[in-house]
Structure formats: structure tokens, C-alpha cells
C-alpha positions in Angstrom: 18.8 -8.3 -38.1 19.4 -7.3 -34.5 23.0 -7.4 -33.5 22.3 -6.1 -29.9 21.5 -8.4 -26.9 21.0 -11.8 -27.3 18.1 -12.7 -25.1 15.7 -14.1 -28.5 19.0 -15.0 -30.3 18.1 -17.9 -32.8 14.5 -17.0 -32.7 13.0 -16.2 -35.9 10.0 -14.0 -36.2 7.6 -13.5 -39.2 6.1 -10.0 -38.7 3.0 -9.2 -40.9 2.1 -6.4 -39.0 1.5 -2.7 -40.0 1.2 0.9 -38.4 1.8 0.8 -34.8 0.3 -1.8 -32.7 2.0 -4.9 -34.0 5.2 -3.3 -35.1 5.9 -1.6 -32.1 5.9 -5.4 -30.7 8.1 -7.0 -32.8 11.0 -4.4 -33.0 10.8 -4.7 -28.7 11.5 -8.4 -29.8 14.0 -7.7 -32.4 15.9 -5.3 -30.1 16.0 -8.4 -27.5 17.8 -10.2 -30.4 15.0 -12.0 -32.5 15.5 -12.1 -36.0 12.4 -10.2 -37.3 11.5 -10.7 -41.2 8.8 -7.9 -41.9 6.6 -9.2 -44.9 5.3 -6.0 -46.8 2.6 -5.9 -49.5 3.8 -4.6 -52.7 2.7 -1.0 -51.6 4.5 -1.3 -48.3 3.3 -0.5 -44.7 1.0 2.5 -44.7 3.3 3.9 -42.0 6.0 4.3 -44.1 4.4 7.7 -45.3 3.6 9.0 -41.8 5.7 11.6 -40.0 8.6 13.6 -41.1 10.6 12.2 -43.9 13.8 12.7 -45.8 12.8 10.5 -48.4 9.6 8.7 -49.8 8.6 5.6 -48.0 10.8 6.4 -44.9 8.7 8.2 -42.6 9.7 9.0 -38.7 6.7 6.9 -37.5 8.1 3.8 -39.4 11.4 4.5 -38.4 10.4 4.6 -35.0 8.7 0.9 -34.7 10.8 -1.0 -37.4 14.4 -0.8 -36.3 16.4 -3.9 -36.6 13.9 -5.8 -39.0 14.5 -7.3 -42.4 11.9 -6.0 -45.2 10.5 -8.8 -47.4 7.8 -7.5 -50.3 5.6 -10.4 -50.7 2.0 -10.6 -52.4 0.5 -13.6 -50.3 -2.3 -13.6 -53.0 0.4 -15.0 -55.3 0.4 -18.8 -55.5 4.2 -18.8 -56.2 4.8 -16.5 -53.8 2.8 -18.3 -51.2 5.0 -21.4 -51.1 7.9 -19.5 -50.2 6.1 -18.0 -47.3 4.8 -21.5 -46.3 8.7 -22.2 -46.1 9.3 -19.2 -44.0 6.6 -20.4 -41.6 8.0 -23.8 -41.3 11.1 -22.4 -39.9 9.8 -19.8 -37.8 9.3 -19.6 -34.2 6.6 -16.9 -34.2 4.0 -15.5 -36.6 2.5 -12.3 -35.9 -0.4 -10.4 -37.8 -2.9 -7.8 -37.1 -5.2 -8.4 -40.1 -8.9 -8.9 -39.1 -10.0 -12.2 -38.2 -12.0 -13.2 -41.1 -9.7 -11.9 -43.8 -6.9 -13.7 -42.3 -8.6 -16.9 -42.6 -9.6 -15.9 -46.4 -5.8 -15.4 -46.7 -5.2 -18.8 -45.3 -3.5 -16.7 -42.2 -5.7 -18.2 -39.5 -4.5 -19.9 -36.6 -5.6 -23.5 -38.0 -3.8 -23.1 -41.3 -0.5 -21.8 -39.9 -0.4 -24.2 -36.9 -0.9 -26.8 -39.6 2.0 -25.8 -41.3 3.8 -25.5 -38.3 2.6 -27.2 -34.9 5.2 -25.6 -32.9 4.8 -21.9 -34.0 3.4 -19.2 -31.8 0.6 -17.7 -34.0 0.0 -14.0 -32.7 -3.0 -12.1 -33.7 -3.1 -8.6 -32.7 -6.8 -7.8 -33.0 -9.5 -5.1 -32.1 -12.2 -6.7 -30.0 -12.6 -9.8 -28.5 -13.7 -13.0 -30.6 -17.2 -14.4 -29.7 -18.7 -11.1 -29.1 -21.1 -8.8 -31.1 -17.9 -6.4 -31.9 -15.4 -9.4 -33.0 -15.5 -8.4 -36.4 -15.6 -4.4 -35.9 -12.6 -2.5 -37.5 -10.4 -1.0 -34.5 -8.0 2.2 -34.6 -6.0 3.9 -31.8 -9.0 6.6 -31.5 -11.6 4.1 -31.4 -10.3 2.1 -28.7 -9.1 5.1 -26.7 -13.1 6.2 -26.8 -14.4 2.7 -26.0 -12.0 2.0 -23.1 -12.8 5.4 -21.2 -9.8 6.9 -22.0 -11.7 9.8 -24.0 -14.2 10.5 -21.2 -11.4 10.8 -18.4 -9.5 13.0 -20.3 -12.5 15.4 -21.0 -11.8 19.0 -21.0 -13.2 21.5 -18.4 -16.3 21.8 -20.4 -16.9 18.0 -19.9 -16.1 17.2 -23.9 -14.2 13.9 -24.0 -10.9 14.2 -25.7 -8.1 11.6 -27.2 -5.1 11.8 -25.4 -2.6 13.1 -28.2 -0.4 10.0 -28.3 -1.0 6.8 -29.9 -1.9 5.4 -26.6 -3.9 2.0 -27.2 -1.6 1.0 -30.2 1.3 1.1 -28.1 0.0 -0.1 -24.4 -1.3 -3.3 -26.6 1.9 -3.7 -28.2 3.8 -3.8 -24.9 0.9 -6.4 -23.7 1.6 -8.3 -27.3 5.5 -8.7 -26.4 4.4 -10.2 -22.9 2.4 -12.8 -24.3 4.5 -13.6 -26.8 7.6 -14.4 -24.5 5.0 -16.3 -22.5 4.3 -18.4 -25.4 7.9 -18.9 -26.4 9.0 -19.7 -22.7 6.4 -22.5 -22.9 7.7 -23.6 -26.3 11.3 -23.7 -25.2 10.1 -26.3 -22.1 7.3 -28.4 -24.1 8.0 -27.6 -27.8 4.1 -26.8 -27.9 3.1 -24.0 -30.4 0.2 -21.6 -29.3 -2.4 -19.5 -30.7 -2.7 -15.9 -29.2 -5.4 -13.4 -29.7 -4.9 -10.1 -28.1 -7.5 -7.6 -28.9 -6.9 -3.8 -28.1 -10.3 -3.1 -26.5 -10.0 -5.8 -23.8 -6.4 -5.1 -23.2 -7.0 -1.0 -22.8 -10.1 -1.7 -20.7 -7.9 -3.7 -18.2 -5.4 -1.4 -18.3 -7.8 1.5 -17.4 -9.7 -0.2 -14.9 -7.1 -1.0 -12.7 -7.5 1.8 -10.4 -11.0 3.1 -11.9 -12.9 -0.6 -11.1 -13.4 1.0 -7.6 -16.9 0.5 -6.4 -17.5 -2.2 -9.3 -15.0 -4.1 -7.7 -17.6 -6.0 -5.6 -20.7 -7.3 -6.6 -23.3 -5.7 -6.0 -21.2 -2.4 -6.6 -20.2 -0.4 -3.2 -19.9 2.6 -5.5 -19.2 4.0 -9.1 -16.2 3.4 -11.4 -13.5 5.9 -11.0 -10.3 6.8 -8.7 -10.8 9.7 -6.9 -6.9 10.8 -6.6 -6.4 10.8 -10.4 -9.7 12.0 -11.7 -9.7 15.3 -9.3 -9.5 18.3 -11.8 -6.8 19.8 -9.1 -4.5 17.1 -10.1 -2.7 18.9 -12.5 1.0 20.7 -13.0 1.3 23.8 -10.7 2.1 26.9 -11.9 5.6 28.3 -10.3 6.7 31.8 -10.3 8.5 31.1 -13.7 7.1 28.0 -15.2 4.9 24.7 -14.5 6.4 21.7 -12.3 4.9 18.5 -11.2 5.5 18.0 -7.3 3.3 14.8 -5.7 3.6 14.3 -2.1 2.2 10.4 -1.7 3.0 9.4 1.9 1.5 10.8 5.0 5.2 11.7 5.8 5.5 13.5 2.4 2.6 15.6 2.7 3.6 16.5 6.4 7.0 17.9 5.6 5.9 19.3 2.6 3.5 21.1 4.7 5.7 22.0 7.3 8.3 23.4 4.7 5.6 25.7 3.2 4.7 27.1 6.7 1.7 25.1 6.9 2.7 23.3 9.9 -0.8 23.1 11.0 -1.7 20.9 8.5 1.2 18.0 9.2 -0.7 16.3 11.7 -4.3 17.1 10.0 -6.3 13.6 9.7 -6.8 14.6 5.9 -3.1 14.2 5.8 -2.4 11.4 8.4 -5.1 8.7 7.7 -4.6 7.6 3.9 -8.4 6.8 3.8 -9.4 10.4 4.5 -6.5 11.5 2.4 -8.1 10.0 -0.5 -11.1 11.4 0.3 -9.9 14.9 0.6 -7.0 14.8 -2.1 -8.5 17.5 -4.3 -8.3 19.9 -1.3 -4.8 18.8 -0.4 -3.7 19.4 -4.2 -5.4 22.9 -3.8 -3.4 23.9 -1.1 -0.2 22.9 -3.1 -1.7 25.2 -5.9 -2.2 27.8 -3.5 1.2 28.6 -2.7 2.8 26.9 -6.1 3.6 30.5 -7.6 5.7 31.9 -4.5 8.9 29.8 -5.5 10.5 29.2 -8.9 10.7 25.8 -10.6 14.1 25.9 -9.5 13.6 26.6 -6.1 10.7 24.1 -5.7 13.1 21.4 -7.1 15.5 21.9 -4.5 13.0 22.1 -1.7 11.2 18.8 -3.1 14.9 17.1 -3.5 15.4 17.9 0.3 12.0 16.6 1.5 12.2 13.4 -1.1 9.2 14.4 -2.4 8.6 13.5 -5.9 9.0 16.6 -8.6 9.6 17.4 -12.3 9.6 20.2 -14.3 7.0 20.2 -16.9 8.9 19.8 -20.3 7.7 20.0 -23.8 8.4 17.2 -26.7 11.3 18.9 -28.0 13.1 18.7 -24.3 12.3 15.0 -24.4 13.6 14.5 -27.8 17.2 16.2 -26.8 17.3 15.1 -23.1 20.9 14.7 -22.1 19.8 12.1 -19.3 18.4 9.9 -22.0 21.3 10.0 -23.8 23.9 9.3 -21.2 22.0 6.4 -20.1 21.7 4.9 -23.9 18.1 5.2 -24.2 18.2 7.9 -26.8 20.5 7.1 -29.4 22.0 8.3 -32.7 23.1 6.3 -35.4 24.0 6.5 -39.3 21.0 5.0 -41.2 22.0 3.7 -44.8 19.7 5.9 -46.9 18.3 8.5 -44.3 21.8 9.8 -42.8 21.9 10.5 -38.7 18.5 9.0 -37.1 17.7 9.5 -33.6 15.7 6.8 -31.7 15.0 5.4 -28.2 15.6 1.9 -27.1 13.4 -0.7 -25.9 12.3 -1.0 -22.5 14.8 -2.7 -19.8 18.2 -2.8 -18.9 19.9 -6.5 -19.2 23.3 -7.5 -17.8 23.8 -3.6 -17.9 23.0 -3.2 -21.1 20.6 -1.2 -23.2 17.8 -3.0 -25.3 18.9 -1.4 -28.6 19.6 -4.0 -31.2 21.4 -1.1 -33.3 19.7 -2.2 -36.6 18.3 0.4 -39.0 14.6 0.4 -40.1 14.9 -1.0 -43.6 13.6 0.0 -47.3 11.2 -1.6 -48.7 11.8 -5.0 -50.0 15.4 -4.2 -48.7 16.3 -8.1 -47.9 14.1 -9.7 -50.4 16.3 -11.4 -52.3 18.8 -12.3 -49.3 15.7 -14.3 -47.4 14.5 -15.6 -50.7 18.3 -17.3 -51.0 17.5 -18.4 -47.6 14.3 -20.0 -48.4 15.8 -21.8 -51.4 18.4 -23.3 -49.3 16.2 -24.5 -46.9 13.9 -26.2 -49.6 17.3 -27.9 -50.7 18.2 -29.3 -47.3 
């Protein structure tokens, strides 16, 4: 159970999710103060065996998205267990699952069945594709959604072959979107007492996410042009090669472009229409990025960082994953933490988004062993039945 910030103190969440999409969402809610009860089948969440591990069933991927939850082992196909589960539902504020719609209904976990047990519950289904479409029953996984939502295409290599982003991109974006949807439904519940049935498909969520800037000419009917935002699609938009490494430095406003070109002895470009006119700057952004690339190797990363700081131009050295995993700045902010796990020893983790009254969103609880809290929660259920 969360012991950190108390934004959601008193909120109980039944978490039937697995892998990343749902568990990331419920971990954020746990970090915000909710009591998250993770219901796992007898074999456990498949993510328990993903990534690095010290002990079986406690893999790094599982540790990363299940902090602060209570694990209860339940076979929901078992009739006796089902009675305990329904008691949990009656006392819960939220139920979250990522089971496909038809199997969920077959298990008695559809929205109608759950809301009949508890009309005030927030029912949240983390799904793949939107209901009412030809794809509504199609299985979904992060790779598939990256392909469907255009991410693999816009991340194509230099030969034009599509590539996945080397991160579980769709699951994580959809997970954060699910947090927002659940919080909105909880706000209405607090005001009216009404429950809510949320269906949040990964595909439509990621399509909306990707197309914010890329809808472009398709923003209008009839279209005034094709899809795609030129500034971020140009091949010239990439980290620049400095004398001793790579750096990201991105002038954005007319003032930043002007002072940058003046500083690199291209004052002739400072008042150029391609720099000062925002429409022309967008149309010629690939040329401007190439002009930076032409001079980037003349200074070291440290020299570029000093210059960009002086000019108020956004910049940062290109770092690898090990650098981020050991970043002292993140540690000093409390975002990157090391805490003692009862079975896994010292475990490093990242806090959930946001600072609240100056406090970081990190509940401080540990990721549970399979069924670690079964007896504890069953006792609570039996007490509730007796009340």
C-alpha cells in the first residue's frame, strides 16, 4: 500500500492488468496515494519474468511498474474465489483490466457485470482497438500499435525501412492517458456518486498522440496538403557531431536563431527571412539545421554547452541509458531513488510524474512478490462480509 503523498488517500483500486499499459497506470495511482490491489492469476503477471532479475518472478520490468501495490493470487474462474472477488468489487472505487472485451465478458468482467455489482465504481478497460470497428477484437501489443499509429513509419532508417522505437512507447503513452481518464472519472464520482465505464484503446490514443503535429494538411477538408510536420520529419533534425561527441542544440525562436548565427560568425543569416519569418523558417528548417551541422564539429560539447547557455538556446549532451540511470541531477531531485526491497535488496526506481506541494510522487512501497498480500486482503474481505 502506498505510504507517500495522499492525493488519492482512501481510494481503493482493483488492478487486473498485466505487462506495462495497465500496470504503469495503476502504479502512478499508487504513487498518488491509492490502495492498489493487484489481482494475479496463479502463474502471476507475465512481466515478472521480463528483464534482469536477482530472483525468479521478480524481473526488472515488473519492479519498474508495480511498486506500492498489494499482490493477491486469485483464480477468477473458481466459484469460491469469485465470491471474494465480488466482495472486493463492492468496496472498490476503481477496477482496471486489460483483458480483451469478449474474454472479459465471458469471465463476468464486462462493464455491465461489474457496474451491476457496484454502480458507483469507475470501470476502466485498457484495450487495443476501438469498439464498434472491424478491429475491435484484434489482439494488440506495443509493436503492432507502433506500426498502426504511424510511429514505425516516421522512425524509418536512411533507406526508408520502418523501425520500431526502441522503447515500449505505445504501452507507456497509453498508460499515462489511462491515468488521466481514471482521475477525471473519479472527480465526477466524488461530485455525483456516479460510476463510469471507461474504454481506452491504445490505437486511437496513440493515433491522436502522433497526429497532434502530423495531421498538418489533413486538418482541413478537403486536405490542403499531406500529413506530416516538416520540422520534426526532416532528416537534418538529429544530434549534431561536436569535436568530441554529440549534442542536441535547437534554436527555436527568431531571436535564438539570430543570436546563434551571429555567434558562429554567420551574422549574414541573422536577419535572413528564413530565420526571421516563422512560416519561411518552417519551410526551410532542413537548411537551417544543416547550417548548424556545418559548424558543429568546430567546438567540443562543453564549449557548445557554454555558448548555448550564454545565448539561452536549448541544448544538452547526448547521453546513453547508463548515464540516465545514474544521473545525479535526477537523484538530487528525488526522481531517481534507491530503496531497500524486502527480498530484492537495494532497488532503483523512478518516481511518477509531478511534484505536489514540493513532494515527489513516489509512494515508497515495494513491488510485491506473487500473492504476497493474499492472506491480508482475504482477511479484509471476510471482515467486510461480517459487517
